C-alpha positions in Angstrom: -23.4 7.3 14.1 -23.5 6.1 10.4 -22.5 8.6 7.9 -25.1 9.5 5.3 -25.0 7.6 2.1 -24.9 9.6 -1.2 -24.7 8.3 -4.9 -22.2 9.4 -7.4 -23.2 8.9 -11.1 -20.5 7.5 -13.4 -19.8 8.3 -17.0 -21.9 5.4 -18.0 -24.9 6.2 -15.8 -24.1 3.7 -12.9 -25.0 5.0 -9.4 -22.1 4.4 -6.9 -22.8 4.4 -3.3 -20.3 6.6 -1.0 -20.0 8.1 2.5 -18.0 11.0 3.8 -16.7 10.8 7.4 -14.6 13.0 9.4 -13.4 16.7 8.9 -9.5 16.1 8.8 -7.2 18.3 6.7 -6.6 15.6 4.0 -8.9 13.6 2.1 -8.5 9.8 2.2 -10.4 7.4 -0.2 -10.6 4.1 1.2 -10.7 1.4 -1.7 -11.6 -1.7 -0.1 -11.5 -5.4 -1.1 -14.1 -7.2 -3.1 -17.0 -7.4 -0.8 -18.4 -4.4 0.8 -21.4 -2.6 2.2 -20.6 0.9 3.5 -23.7 1.0 6.0 -23.5 -2.6 7.2 -19.8 -2.4 7.9 -20.4 0.2 10.5 -22.2 -2.7 12.6 -19.0 -4.5 12.9 -17.2 -3.2 15.9 -13.7 -3.8 14.9 -14.1 -2.5 11.4 -16.1 0.4 12.7 -13.2 1.4 15.1 -10.9 1.3 12.2 -13.1 3.7 10.1 -13.5 5.9 13.1 -9.6 6.0 13.5 -9.3 6.9 9.9 -11.8 9.5 10.2 -10.3 11.1 13.1 -7.3 12.5 11.1 -8.9 12.8 7.5 -11.9 13.4 5.6 -12.7 9.7 4.9 -14.4 8.8 1.7 -15.9 5.3 1.4 -17.7 3.7 -1.5 -19.2 0.4 -2.6 -17.8 -0.5 -6.0 -20.4 -1.1 -8.7 -22.1 -4.3 -8.4 -21.4 -4.4 -4.7 -23.2 -3.2 -1.6 -25.6 -0.3 -2.1 -24.3 0.6 -5.6 -26.0 -0.3 -8.9 -26.0 -4.0 -10.0 -24.1 -5.0 -13.2 -25.1 -7.6 -15.5 -23.1 -10.8 -15.5 -22.3 -10.5 -19.0 -21.1 -6.8 -18.9 -18.7 -7.0 -15.9 -16.8 -3.8 -15.6 -13.0 -3.5 -16.6 -10.4 -2.6 -14.2 -10.1 0.8 -16.0 -14.1 1.2 -15.7 -13.9 0.4 -12.0 -10.9 2.7 -11.5 -12.7 5.6 -13.0 -15.6 5.1 -10.5 -13.0 6.5 -7.9 -12.8 9.6 -10.0 -16.5 9.9 -10.1 -17.0 9.4 -6.3 -14.1 12.1 -5.6 -16.0 14.5 -8.0 -19.2 13.9 -6.1 -17.5 14.2 -2.6 -15.9 17.5 -3.7 -12.5 16.0 -3.3 -9.9 17.6 -5.6 -6.8 15.5 -4.3 -6.7 12.6 -1.9 -4.6 9.9 -0.4 -5.6 6.8 -1.9 -5.7 3.7 0.3 -6.1 0.4 -1.5 -6.6 -2.8 0.3 -6.6 -6.3 -1.1 -8.5 -6.4 -4.4 -8.8 -2.6 -4.1 -5.1 -2.2 -4.8 -4.9 -2.6 -8.4 -7.6 -0.1 -8.9 -5.9 2.4 -6.6 -2.4 1.8 -8.4 -4.1 2.4 -11.8 -6.0 5.6 -10.3 -2.6 7.1 -9.1 -0.9 6.3 -12.5 -4.0 7.7 -14.5 -4.7 10.7 -12.3 -1.3 11.8 -10.6 -2.5 15.3 -10.2 -5.5 14.1 -7.9 -3.4 11.7 -6.0 -1.5 13.1 -2.8 0.0 9.5 -1.9 -0.8 6.0 -2.5 -1.0 3.6 0.4 -1.4 -0.2 -0.2 -2.2 -3.0 2.2 -2.4 -6.6 1.3 -1.5 -5.9 -2.1 1.4 -5.0 -4.3 2.3 -4.2 -7.8 4.9 -6.5 -9.4 8.5 -4.9 -9.7 11.9 -5.7 -10.7 14.9 -4.4 -8.6 18.6 -5.2 -8.4 19.2 -7.4 -5.4 22.4 -8.9 -3.9 25.3 -8.7 -6.4 22.9 -6.7 -8.7 21.0 -9.9 -9.6 17.4 -8.8 -10.7 14.7 -9.7 -8.3 10.9 -9.8 -9.3 8.2 -9.9 -6.8 6.5 -12.4 -9.2 9.3 -14.9 -8.6 7.6 -15.6 -5.3 4.3 -16.4 -6.8 2.4 -19.1 -4.8 4.4 -18.4 -1.6 3.5 -16.5 1.4 5.4 -13.3 1.6 5.7 -10.5 4.0 6.6 -7.4 1.8 7.8 -4.4 3.8 8.9 -1.1 2.4 11.1 0.9 4.8 13.8 3.6 4.9 16.9 4.2 7.0 15.6 7.6 8.0 12.3 6.3 9.1 12.4 5.6 13.0 9.2 3.4 13.1 10.9 1.2 10.3 13.8 0.6 12.5 11.6 -0.2 15.6 9.6 -2.8 13.8 12.6 -4.8 12.8 12.7 -6.9 15.8 9.0 -7.8 15.6 9.7 -8.8 11.8 12.5 -11.0 13.0 10.2 -12.7 15.5 7.5 -13.3 12.8 9.9 -14.9 10.5 11.3 -17.2 13.4 7.9 -18.2 14.3 6.5 -19.0 10.6 9.7 -19.8 8.8 9.2 -23.6 8.9 5.9 -23.0 7.3 7.3 -21.3 4.3 7.2 -17.6 5.4 9.5 -15.4 3.2 10.4 -11.8 4.2 11.1 -9.4 1.5 12.0 -5.7 2.6 12.6 -3.0 0.1 15.2 -0.3 1.1 13.5 3.0 0.1 16.3 5.8 0.9 19.7 6.8 1.1 21.9 6.7 4.2 24.3 4.5 6.2 22.4 1.8 8.3 24.4 1.7 11.4 22.2 0.4 14.2 19.6 -0.9 11.8 22.1 -3.2 10.3 23.0 -4.8 13.7 19.3 -5.4 14.5 18.6 -7.3 11.2 21.6 -9.8 11.7 20.0 -13.3 12.0 16.9 -12.5 10.0 16.6 -13.9 6.6 15.9 -10.5 5.1 16.6 -9.3 1.6 16.7 -5.6 1.0 17.0 -4.4 -2.7 17.3 -0.8 -3.7 14.7 0.6 -6.2 17.0 3.1 -8.1 20.5 3.6 -8.6 22.3 5.1 -5.7 20.3 3.2 -3.1 21.8 1.0 -0.5 21.2 -2.8 -0.5 21.6 -5.2 2.5 21.5 -9.0 2.6 21.1 -10.9 5.9 21.2 -14.6 5.9 21.8 -16.3 9.3 24.5 -14.5 11.1 26.0 -13.0 8.0 25.4 -9.5 6.9 26.9 -7.6 3.9 26.4 -4.0 3.2 27.6 -1.9 0.3 27.1 1.3 -1.3 25.9 1.5 -4.9 28.1 3.5 -7.2 27.1 7.0 -7.8 25.1 7.4 -4.5 24.0 10.9 -3.8 23.0 11.2 -0.1 21.7 14.7 0.0 19.0 15.6 -2.5 17.6 11.9 -2.7 17.1 11.6 1.0 15.4 15.0 1.1 13.3 14.2 -2.0 12.0 10.9 -0.3 11.4 12.7 3.0 9.2 15.4 1.3 7.4 13.1 -0.9 6.2 11.0 2.1 5.3 8.1 0.0 6.8 5.4 2.1 4.1 2.7 2.6 4.1 -0.6 4.5 2.0 -3.8 3.9 2.0 -7.4 3.1 1.3 -9.5 0.1 0.4 -13.0 -0.8 1.6 -13.4 -4.5 -0.5 -15.6 -6.4 -3.3 -15.7 -3.7 
């Protein structure tokens, strides 16, 4: 059954269509890509199955961005800024009586979601991204800076993982198979190691995969595998205890893929 469609009124008087599905313990705001219709999407079986699964463990909040789907149209000469569209998320959350939520940004919805999380951190439980990523700079092998934008125009599989994350370890072989299958077509696999700890078994499983793993802050581990070679070093001043616990408690590990420049 399709959830009832409601309308949130934004600060500048635009009506944004939204729905709420599920009764889970956590609110999940799904910020979708550039073309949506929150009623028509339930007629597509595969997408409807995704929505039902999300609503199965959350209170799922869907909406059409202004100018799209069932929301008010906007004049071509007054297209909304990213800040305006981001604040529409706040208006929808207010209308849906959602004080805090996990914000899930997909594709073009990613920048909106990241800006919302940065603008309203108190209302953001966690940020999950798929098919999108913010540019970042992190020290790579031999502390040489690496920027995501360096890979602009290339097909990149971007994966955030942690040594304490069992599913992250289990997915490494599938990442290797993906790389071997598409490496001749230019696929680059870029993995960001997100925690503290000794790699152990995981280190053995990434041998043979062209995989760069960089640390995001001082004290994190970094790994670089190229062909059959593997080097592992511990960054100076690493603190294994509090950092690892902090990352586990925050629960902000996310996975995704990105096509920089696409």
